[in-house]
C-alpha positions in Angstrom: 0.0 0.0 -0.5 3.0 2.2 -0.2 2.1 3.1 -3.5 -1.0 4.5 -2.9 0.5 6.6 0.4 2.5 7.9 -2.4 0.5 9.1 -4.4 -1.1 11.5 -1.9 1.9 12.3 0.0 4.6 12.4 -2.0 5.5 15.4 -3.7 5.8 15.0 -7.5 3.3 16.2 -11.0 1.1 13.5 -10.6 0.3 13.9 -7.2 0.2 17.8 -7.5 -2.7 16.9 -10.3 -4.3 14.9 -8.2 -4.7 16.3 -5.0 -5.6 20.0 -6.6 -8.5 17.8 -8.4 -9.6 16.3 -5.6 -10.3 19.0 -4.0 -12.2 21.3 -7.2 -14.6 18.4 -7.8 -15.3 17.9 -4.0 -15.8 22.0 -3.7 -17.6 21.8 -6.6 -19.8 19.1 -5.9 -20.6 20.8 -2.1 -21.2 24.0 -3.5 -24.5 23.0 -5.5 -26.0 22.8 -1.4 -28.1 25.5 -0.5 -28.4 26.4 3.9 -31.1 28.4 4.3 -31.3 29.7 0.6 -27.5 30.4 0.5 -25.2 28.6 -1.8 -21.1 29.1 -1.8 -21.0 27.8 -5.3 -17.3 27.8 -6.8 -16.5 29.3 -3.2 -16.6 26.1 -1.5 -13.7 25.0 -3.2 -11.7 27.6 -1.1 -12.9 25.9 1.9 -12.0 22.3 0.8 -8.9 23.6 0.3 -8.5 25.0 3.6 -9.6 21.8 5.1 -7.1 19.4 2.5 -4.2 21.7 4.1 -5.6 21.3 7.9 -5.1 17.9 7.2 -1.8 18.3 5.9 -1.8 17.7 2.1 0.5 20.1 0.5 2.0 19.8 -3.0 5.4 21.0 -4.0 5.3 24.8 -4.1 6.8 25.3 -7.3 3.8 23.6 -8.7 1.1 25.6 -6.2 2.8 28.8 -7.6 2.3 28.1 -10.7 -1.3 26.1 -10.8 -2.3 29.5 -8.3 -0.8 32.0 -10.4 -1.8 30.4 -14.4 -5.3 30.5 -12.7 -5.8 33.5 -11.5 -4.6 34.7 -15.7 -7.4 32.3 -16.9 -9.9 33.7 -14.5 -9.0 37.6 -14.5 -8.7 37.7 -18.0 -12.0 35.7 -18.8 -13.6 38.1 -16.5 -12.4 41.4 -18.4 -13.1 39.9 -22.0 -17.1 39.0 -20.7 -17.1 42.6 -19.1 -15.2 44.2 -21.6 -18.4 44.9 -24.4 -20.5 46.2 -21.8 -18.1 48.4 -19.4 -17.3 51.6 -21.4 -21.5 51.9 -22.2 -22.2 51.4 -18.2 -20.4 53.9 -17.6 -23.2 56.2 -19.4 -26.0 57.7 -18.6 -28.2 55.7 -16.3 -25.3 53.7 -15.3 -23.4 56.9 -14.3 -25.5 57.2 -11.1 -25.2 53.6 -10.1 -21.4 53.2 -10.2 -20.9 56.2 -8.0 -22.8 54.8 -5.8 -21.0 51.4 -6.2 -18.2 53.6 -5.4 -19.3 55.1 -2.3 -19.5 51.5 -1.1 -15.8 51.0 -2.2 -14.2 54.1 -0.9 -16.2 53.7 2.2 -14.9 50.1 2.7 -11.6 51.2 1.7 -11.1 54.2 4.5 -12.6 52.0 7.0 -9.7 49.7 6.7 -6.9 52.2 6.8 -8.1 53.9 9.6 -8.5 50.7 11.5 -5.1 49.6 10.8 -4.1 52.5 12.6 -5.7 52.1 15.4 -5.5 48.5 15.9 -2.5 45.9 16.0 -3.2 44.5 12.3 -0.4 44.9 9.6 -1.2 46.6 6.4 -0.6 42.9 4.5 -3.4 41.3 6.9 -5.7 44.4 6.6 -6.2 44.2 2.9 -6.5 40.5 3.1 -9.5 41.5 5.3 -10.9 44.2 2.8 -10.7 41.5 0.3 -12.5 38.4 2.2 -14.7 41.5 3.5 -16.0 42.1 -0.4 -15.2 38.6 -1.3 -13.5 40.0 -4.2 -10.9 36.9 -5.2 -8.9 39.5 -8.2 -8.1 42.1 -5.8 -6.4 39.5 -3.5 -4.8 37.8 -6.4 -3.6 41.3 -6.9 -2.4 42.2 -3.4 -0.2 38.9 -2.9 1.6 40.1 -6.6 1.9 43.7 -4.7 3.3 41.6 -1.7 5.9 39.2 -4.0 7.3 42.7 -5.3 7.8 44.6 -2.2 9.8 41.1 -0.8 6.9 40.6 1.9 5.5 37.5 2.6 1.8 36.3 1.2 0.8 34.0 3.6 -1.1 36.3 6.4 -3.1 38.3 3.3 -4.5 35.1 2.0 -5.5 33.9 5.6 -7.0 36.8 6.7 -8.8 36.9 3.8 -9.7 32.9 4.1 -10.9 33.9 7.5 -13.2 36.4 6.6 -14.7 35.4 3.5 -17.0 33.7 5.0 -18.8 36.4 6.8 -18.3 38.8 3.3 -20.6 36.3 1.9 -23.7 36.7 4.7 -22.9 40.0 5.5 -24.2 41.8 2.3 -27.6 39.4 2.2 -28.0 40.4 6.4 -27.1 43.9 5.6 -30.4 43.9 3.3 -32.2 42.1 4.9 -31.8 44.6 7.9 -32.2 47.5 5.1 -35.2 46.2 3.9 -36.7 45.4 7.4 -35.7 49.1 8.8 -36.0 51.1 5.7 -37.8 50.6 3.2 -40.9 51.5 2.2 -43.6 50.1 0.3 -43.1 53.0 -2.7 -39.3 51.7 -2.8 -40.1 48.1 -4.0 -42.0 49.4 -6.9 -40.3 48.6 -10.0 -38.8 52.0 -11.9 -37.3 51.2 -15.3 -33.9 51.1 -15.7 -32.1 53.8 -17.9 -30.5 51.7 -20.7 -29.3 53.7 -23.6 -29.1 50.6 -25.9 -33.1 49.7 -25.6 -34.8 49.9 -28.7 -38.2 50.6 -29.3 -40.4 50.1 -32.4 -43.4 52.6 -33.3 -45.0 53.5 -36.5 -45.1 57.4 -37.6 -47.2 59.1 -40.3 -45.7 61.6 -42.5 -47.8 65.0 -41.9 -44.7 67.0 -41.9 -44.6 69.3 -45.0 -40.7 70.3 -43.8 -40.0 66.7 -45.1 -42.3 66.7 -47.9 -40.1 65.3 -51.0 -37.0 64.8 -49.0 -34.9 61.6 -48.7 -34.2 59.3 -46.0 -30.8 60.4 -46.3 -31.5 63.8 -46.3 -33.3 63.3 -43.2 -30.9 61.4 -41.5 -28.4 64.1 -42.1 -30.5 67.0 -40.9 -31.7 64.9 -37.7 -29.5 64.8 -34.5 -31.6 61.7 -33.7 -30.9 58.2 -34.1 -33.2 55.5 -35.5 -33.9 53.0 -38.5 -37.4 52.8 -40.8 -37.8 49.1 -41.5 -40.9 49.1 -43.5 -42.7 51.9 -45.4 -46.3 51.6 -46.7 -47.8 53.8 -49.6 -50.9 53.0 -51.0 -51.8 49.9 -49.4 -48.2 48.5 -51.0 -44.9 47.7 -48.4 -41.2 48.3 -48.9 -38.2 48.2 -47.8 -36.7 52.4 -48.0 -33.2 53.0 -49.5 -31.9 55.7 -48.3 -32.7 57.4 -52.0 -36.3 56.8 -50.8 -38.4 60.1 -51.5 -40.7 61.2 -48.3 -44.6 61.4 -48.9 -47.3 62.7 -47.3 -49.0 60.5 -45.3 -46.6 57.3 -45.9 -46.7 55.4 -42.9 -43.5 54.5 -41.5 -42.1 51.4 -39.1 -39.3 52.7 -37.4 -37.1 51.4 -34.8 -35.4 53.7 -32.2 -35.2 54.2 -28.7 -37.8 55.1 -26.3 -36.4 58.6 -25.1 -36.2 59.8 -28.6 -40.2 59.3 -29.5 -41.9 62.3 -29.4 -38.6 63.7 -31.4 -39.7 62.1 -33.9 -43.4 62.9 -33.7 -42.7 66.1 -34.3 -39.6 65.6 -36.8 -42.7 63.1 -38.7 -46.0 64.2 -37.8 -48.1 61.9 -35.8 -47.4 58.6 -34.0 -50.0 56.1 -34.4 -51.3 54.2 -31.3 -50.0 50.6 -32.4 -47.5 48.6 -29.6 -45.1 47.5 -31.2 -42.9 45.9 -29.2 -45.1 42.8 -27.3 -43.1 39.7 -27.8 -45.9 37.8 -29.0 -45.6 40.1 -32.4 -45.8 37.9 -35.6 -43.4 40.0 -37.9 -43.9 38.1 -40.6 -47.8 37.9 -40.8 -47.8 41.2 -41.0 -47.7 41.7 -44.2 -47.6 39.1 -47.5 -44.5 40.4 -49.3 -41.8 40.6 -46.7 -40.0 38.1 -44.3 -38.4 38.7 -41.1 -35.2 36.6 -39.9 -32.7 36.3 -37.6 -29.3 35.9 -39.4 -25.8 35.5 -37.7 -22.7 36.9 -38.1 -20.0 34.0 -38.4 -18.0 35.1 -41.2 -14.4 36.5 -40.1 -14.1 38.7 -42.9 -17.0 41.1 -40.8 -16.0 41.3 -37.5 -14.9 44.9 -37.3 -16.6 46.8 -40.1 -19.1 49.5 -39.7 -22.3 48.3 -40.3 -23.3 51.4 -43.1 -19.8 49.8 -45.2 -21.6 46.5 -46.2 -24.6 48.8 -47.6 -26.7 45.5 -47.8 -29.8 48.0 -48.0 -29.4 49.2 -51.3 -27.5 46.6 -52.9 -30.2 43.9 -52.1 -32.9 45.5 -50.9 -33.4 44.2 -47.4 -33.1 46.3 -43.8 -31.7 45.3 -40.5 -33.6 46.8 -38.0 -32.0 45.9 -35.2 -28.7 43.8 -33.5 -28.5 41.2 -30.5 -25.5 41.4 -29.1 -24.8 39.2 -25.6 -28.5 39.5 -24.6 -28.8 43.3 -25.7 -30.4 44.8 -28.3 -28.7 47.7 -30.4 -30.3 50.2 -32.9 -28.9 48.9 -36.1 -27.3 52.4 -37.7 -24.6 53.0 -40.2 -21.9 53.4 -37.7 -22.5 50.9 -35.7 -19.0 48.0 -35.6 -20.3 44.7 -36.0 -18.5 41.5 -34.5 -18.5 38.1 -35.0 -21.6 36.5 -33.1 -23.8 39.0 -33.6 -27.7 38.4 -34.4 -29.7 40.8 -37.3 -32.3 40.7 -37.9 -33.1 40.8 -41.2 -36.1 42.4 -43.2 -36.9 42.1 -46.9 -38.3 39.1 -49.4 -36.8 36.2 -49.4 -34.5 36.1 -52.2 -32.7 39.1 -50.8 -32.5 37.3 -47.1 -30.7 34.1 -48.7 -28.3 36.3 -50.1 -27.8 38.5 -47.3 -27.3 35.3 -45.2 -24.3 34.5 -48.1 -22.6 37.9 -47.5 -22.7 37.5 -43.5 -22.3 33.7 -43.6 -25.4 32.4 -40.8 -23.5 29.3 -40.1 -24.2 29.1 -36.1 -21.8 25.7 -36.1 -18.4 27.6 -36.8 -19.0 29.7 -33.9 -19.0 26.6 -31.5 -14.8 26.8 -32.2 -13.1 28.8 -29.6 -10.9 31.0 -30.8 -7.8 30.0 -28.4 -5.2 31.9 -30.1 -6.6 35.1 -29.2 -6.9 34.4 -26.2 -3.0 33.2 -25.4 -1.9 36.4 -27.6 -4.6 38.6 -25.5 -2.4 36.9 -21.7 0.7 37.6 -23.4 -0.4 40.9 -23.9 -1.9 41.4 -20.2 1.1 39.8 -18.8 3.6 42.4 -20.6 1.3 44.8 -19.4 1.2 43.8 -15.7 5.1 43.6 -16.0 5.2 47.8 -16.5 6.7 49.3 -13.7 4.5 52.9 -13.5 6.2 55.5 -11.5 3.6 57.6 -8.6 4.9 60.3 -7.0 4.6 59.7 -3.2 5.5 56.0 -4.2 9.3 55.0 -3.2 8.8 52.1 -6.1 7.2 51.9 -9.2 3.9 49.8 -9.6 3.2 47.5 -11.2 -0.2 45.9 -12.5 0.7 42.4 -11.6 -0.5 38.9 -13.0 -4.3 40.3 -11.6 -4.0 43.9 -13.5 -2.7 43.6 -16.5 -4.9 40.5 -17.9 -8.5 42.2 -16.8 -6.9 45.4 -18.3 -5.7 43.8 -21.4 -9.4 41.7 -21.6 -11.5 44.5 -21.1 -10.0 46.6 -23.9 -9.6 43.5 -26.3 -13.3 42.3 -25.6 -14.5 46.1 -26.1 -12.2 47.4 -29.2 -11.0 43.7 -30.4 -13.3 43.9 -33.2 -12.5 47.3 -34.4 -9.2 46.3 -34.7 -10.4 43.0 -37.0 -9.5 40.9 -33.5 -11.8 37.8 -33.5 -12.3 38.1 -29.7 -15.9 35.8 -30.1 -16.2 33.0 -28.0 -19.4 30.8 -26.9 -21.0 31.5 -23.7 -20.2 28.1 -22.2 -16.6 28.4 -23.7 -15.9 31.8 -21.8 -17.6 30.4 -18.9 -15.5 27.1 -18.6 -12.4 29.0 -19.0 -13.6 31.6 -16.1 -14.4 28.3 -14.2 -11.0 26.2 -14.7 -8.9 29.7 -14.0 -11.3 30.3 -10.5 -10.9 27.1 -9.6 -7.0 26.2 -9.7 -6.8 29.8 -8.0 -9.0 29.2 -5.0 -7.9 25.3 -4.6 -4.3 26.5 -4.5 -5.4 29.5 -2.1 -6.9 27.2 0.4 -4.2 24.7 0.4 -1.4 27.1 1.0 -3.5 28.9 3.8 -5.1 25.5 5.5 -2.0 24.8 7.6 -2.4 27.5 9.9 -6.3 28.2 9.5 -7.5 26.9 12.2 -5.2 27.9 14.9 -6.0 31.6 14.2 -9.8 31.4 13.8 -9.5 30.3 17.4 -6.9 33.1 18.7 -8.0 36.1 20.0 -6.4 38.1 16.5 -8.6 35.8 14.5 -11.9 36.7 16.4 -10.4 40.2 15.9 -10.1 39.8 11.7 -13.8 38.2 11.7 -15.5 40.9 13.7 -13.4 43.9 11.6 -14.2 42.2 7.8 -17.8 42.0 9.2 -17.7 45.8 9.9 -16.3 46.5 6.5 -18.8 44.5 5.0 -21.9 45.2 6.8 -21.5 49.5 7.6 -20.5 50.0 3.7 -23.3 48.5 2.2 -26.1 49.9 4.8 -25.2 53.5 4.4 -24.6 53.3 0.4 -28.4 51.5 0.3 -29.8 54.4 2.2 -27.9 57.3 0.1 -29.8 55.3 -3.4 -33.2 55.2 -1.5 -33.0 58.4 -0.3 -31.1 60.7 -2.2 -31.0 59.2 -5.2 -35.0 58.3 -5.3 -33.8 54.6 -6.1 -35.9 51.2 -6.1 -35.0 48.6 -3.7 -34.7 46.5 -6.5 -31.8 48.4 -8.4 -30.3 49.5 -5.5 -29.7 45.8 -4.3 -28.1 44.9 -7.3 -26.0 48.0 -7.0 -24.4 46.7 -3.3 -24.4 43.4 -5.0 -22.1 44.7 -7.9 -20.3 46.7 -6.1 -18.9 43.8 -3.3 -18.6 41.6 -6.2 -21.2 39.1 -4.3 -23.4 37.1 -6.8 -24.5 34.7 -3.9 -26.1 38.4 -2.3 -27.6 38.8 -5.9 -29.3 35.2 -5.8 -30.6 36.0 -2.7 -32.3 39.7 -4.3 -33.5 38.4 -6.6 -35.6 36.1 -5.1 -37.0 38.4 -2.9 -37.4 41.3 -5.7 -39.9 40.1 -8.6 -38.4 42.4 -11.2 -35.0 42.2 -13.2 -33.8 45.6 -11.8 -31.1 43.9 -9.2 -29.5 41.7 -12.5 -29.3 44.7 -14.6 -28.0 47.1 -11.8 -25.0 44.2 -10.8 -24.0 43.9 -14.5 -23.7 47.9 -14.9 -21.5 47.8 -11.5 -20.0 45.2 -11.1 -17.0 45.4 -14.4 -15.8 49.2 -12.8 -16.2 47.7 -9.2 -13.8 44.6 -9.6 -11.4 46.9 -11.6 -11.4 49.1 -9.1 -10.6 46.8 -5.9 -7.9 45.3 -7.5 -6.4 48.8 -8.0 -7.1 49.7 -4.6 -6.0 46.5 -3.2 -2.3 47.5 -4.7 -2.3 51.1 -4.4 -2.7 50.6 -0.2 0.1 48.3 0.0 2.2 50.4 -2.3 1.3 53.5 -0.3 1.6 52.2 3.8 4.5 49.5 3.4 
């Protein structure tokens, strides 16, 4: 039986794979359990790693460092790619207020952490670990560990304090939401307020009764108007057509227009009259509206189209069709000529059947080809991210240059490539399942190694007085900023409770709390606000974790 003992305890490459695989598989299995409606999900891998380390399991230190670093890089880069397309747009219009409130949560927690370091015996590396655990932010912990290595400091304290405070960091946000709901929420706060989305399309019909636009072409109308809109169909004398840019508008023309809801009133003034029919119901059969035209969804699968502007394809004038909407990552976009197309976009095309078949040949519409992940671009992006993370950045007042490291560099590269890659004709599209797999493998590896490294001293620390102090401070850093900013959002900013909960969960990077908010709130406002706040909040926390250590050590 000696071979069996060696298989689990002799530090070889085979033993490292077996130990990490057992930690990850058992952690993912137990993570599916729900206790009081709360599930830890992949985070349970972290605690299984702690248990394995406590029981005496260990792997070669160099292998542990490699697996932890590679897992962190995979996770944060894939995360950056996911949030990249919506990162910069989330800072605009309605997202601006949500992100400012989210930043308030982050700054309050950071100020508390720095202040408590000055009045308690807790060292700054340990306090940064507490801050990461209290906000359940593993990318920030990874960034902090990289900074500590650059400074020649031990990383074990930060990892251990994060592990100790993480559980209450998960539960603390939920407890704060419960407290706010019980003590401060009014019935009016539970009413759904429309979430502002500048990309959400709206369909309406107008009749041309404005003499100022009689006998003008659609091309002229687009150029004299500052409003973005697409005319999908034109009815004249009982006949329907797909209007080209040269189409001349006449009195009494009926126009089916795709725009945004906030621009409907302005378009009513422009065209003359809006009809009352509601075209935004999901059960409308567009092919039954008229017998001459059909509506079909076409997926862009040809790499040559990636990064091109919709107007440059000249599909409307060449084929006599119209593209009314573009669906990208679950968000409907207005099909303006300036829209930069991406691989995987789903276009709503209106026209005659023969014309639509020709457009299919141009765009591809072969979903099967999209199932193969673009691995080359992923690894190129990782290399670029590591290069960015290695660049020394001199900051006045800090003795050593700051480096973004394994966490900061790849996440910035992922965000930039995810947002602007198609403009450079870089294919960044990957299927949702492939993206989740990449993130899942990376995060699982990182959490397993992190827990295994911390486990040897975890339970001893919890039972000591400083362990109890860490847990108490971590809970305060979780609970107090959430409650304060919830009151600011509800009373000063007049937000509804659903959007407030989503903002709080996103700023704390806490999907478990979001699941709870979704259960108690009937609409999808929490999820929308979470997605709006999460990218910037996660990025800011990564940078703050590094800056605190660079400034105060």
